[in-house]
C-alpha positions, 0 to 999 in steps of 0.5 A, a space after each residue: 500499499 505504501 506505493 499505491 496510486 490513484 488513476 485520474 483520467 485527463 481531458 486529453 484521454 490518458 490517466 495520471 497518477 497520485 498517491 492513495 495517501 492524498 486521496 485518503 487524506 481528502 475523503 477520510 479526513 477532509 484534508 484538501 491538497 493540490 499538486 501538479 503532474 504531466 501526462 505521457 502525451 506532454 500536457 500539464 495538469 493542476 489537480 485538487 484532491 477534495 472529500 468528493 474526489 480528485 479535480 483537475 483545476 488547470 491545464 497547459 504547458 508545463 511552465 505555466 502550470 508549474 508557475 500557477 502551482 508555485 504561486 500557491 501561498 501554501 507550504 509544500 510537502 514531499 512523499 518519498 517512496 520507490 517511484 520517486 519523489 511526489 510533491 504537493 501543497 496542503 490547502 488550509 481549508 477546502 473553502 481556501 482552496 475554492 476561494 483561490 481556485 474556484 468551485 469545481 465546474 467553474 
C-alpha cells in the first residue's frame, strides 16, 4: 500500500497518477491538497484532492502550470517512495482552496 497510486483520467484522454495517501486524507479526513503533474502526451495539469474526489484545476504548458502551482501560498510537502518524490501543497481549508482556485465546474 505504500506505493499505491490513484488513477485520474485527464481531458487529453490519458491518465495521471497520484498517491493514495492524498485521496485518503481528502476523503477520510477532509484535508485538501494540490499538486501538478504531466501526462505521457506532454500536457500538464494542476489537480486538487477534495472530500468529493480529485479534480483538474488547470491545464496547459508545463511552465504555466508549474508557475500557477508555485504561486499557491501554501506549504509544500514531499512524499518519497520507490517511485521517487511526489510534491504537493496542503490547502489550509477546502473553502480557501475553492476561493483561490474556484469551485468545481467553474
